[in-house]
One Martini backbone bead per residue (centre of mass of N, CA, C, O) as a GRO file, in nm:
protein
   63
    1MET     BB    1   8.840   8.754   9.260
    2PRO     BB    2   8.824   8.877   8.962
    3ALA     BB    3   9.108   8.913   8.803
    4ARG     BB    4   9.061   9.120   8.572
    5ALA     BB    5   8.899   9.324   8.737
    6GLY     BB    6   9.113   9.381   8.953
    7GLU     BB    7   9.336   9.484   8.767
    8PHE     BB    8   9.180   9.711   8.635
    9LEU     BB    9   9.087   9.864   8.892
   10ASN     BB   10   9.366   9.917   9.009
   11GLU     BB   11   9.470  10.097   8.783
   12PHE     BB   12   9.240  10.309   8.791
   13TYR     BB   13   9.239  10.382   9.099
   14LEU     BB   14   9.514  10.546   9.096
   15ASN     BB   15   9.370  10.792   8.886
   16TYR     BB   16   9.061  10.731   8.959
   17GLU     BB   17   8.724  10.761   8.987
   18ILE     BB   18   8.480  10.508   9.059
   19TYR     BB   19   8.180  10.454   8.879
   20ILE     BB   20   7.858  10.291   8.884
   21LEU     BB   21   7.611  10.202   8.654
   22ALA     BB   22   7.278  10.103   8.806
   23PRO     BB   23   6.956  10.143   8.732
   24ARG     BB   24   6.814   9.890   8.889
   25SER     BB   25   7.059   9.778   9.124
   26PRO     BB   26   7.287   9.903   9.327
   27ASP     BB   27   7.279   9.707   9.574
   28LEU     BB   28   7.366   9.450   9.418
   29VAL     BB   29   7.638   9.559   9.326
   30LYS     BB   30   7.757   9.616   9.603
   31LYS     BB   31   7.741   9.325   9.699
   32TRP     BB   32   7.921   9.201   9.479
   33LEU     BB   33   8.172   9.367   9.536
   34ALA     BB   34   8.210   9.268   9.828
   35GLN     BB   35   8.223   8.955   9.764
   36ASN     BB   36   8.483   9.035   9.549
   37ASN     BB   37   8.680   9.259   9.658
   38LEU     BB   38   8.588   9.561   9.495
   39ALA     BB   39   8.481   9.809   9.666
   40LYS     BB   40   8.752   9.974   9.714
   41TYR     BB   41   8.747  10.095   9.405
   42VAL     BB   42   8.457  10.223   9.461
   43LYS     BB   43   8.288  10.513   9.517
   44ASP     BB   44   8.013  10.440   9.343
   45VAL     BB   45   7.666  10.344   9.313
   46THR     BB   46   7.441  10.433   9.045
   47TYR     BB   47   7.140  10.551   8.863
   48LYS     BB   48   7.314  10.787   8.758
   49LYS     BB   49   7.442  10.972   8.499
   50LEU     BB   50   7.752  11.089   8.497
   51PRO     BB   51   7.981  11.306   8.439
   52SER     BB   52   8.222  11.171   8.199
   53TYR     BB   53   8.572  11.049   8.155
   54PRO     BB   54   8.526  10.767   8.073
   55TYR     BB   55   8.328  10.523   7.932
   56ILE     BB   56   8.282  10.186   8.053
   57ASP     BB   57   8.210   9.907   7.837
   58ASP     BB   58   8.120   9.646   7.626
   59SER     BB   59   8.110   9.891   7.381
   60GLY     BB   60   8.375  10.024   7.456
   61ILE     BB   61   8.594   9.995   7.678
   62THR     BB   62   8.797   9.733   7.712
   63TYR     BB   63   8.941   9.459   7.949
   0.00000   0.00000   0.00000
C-alpha cells in the first residue's frame, strides 16, 4: 500500500464516505485500489461527479 495514501484514507475513512471520480476508467481505478489494499476505504468509484464537500485533488486539498 502506498504509505501516504493509506494514512490519508484511513483518517478520512473514519469520518467520511470516500468516493473517487474517475471519468475515463472507474474499473481500472477499482483494480488499482484492490491491488494496493486501499479498496476498503472507498465507498465507490464513479464516472459521475457527485455533490460533495470537500473535493480533494492535486489542485485542491493536498495530502
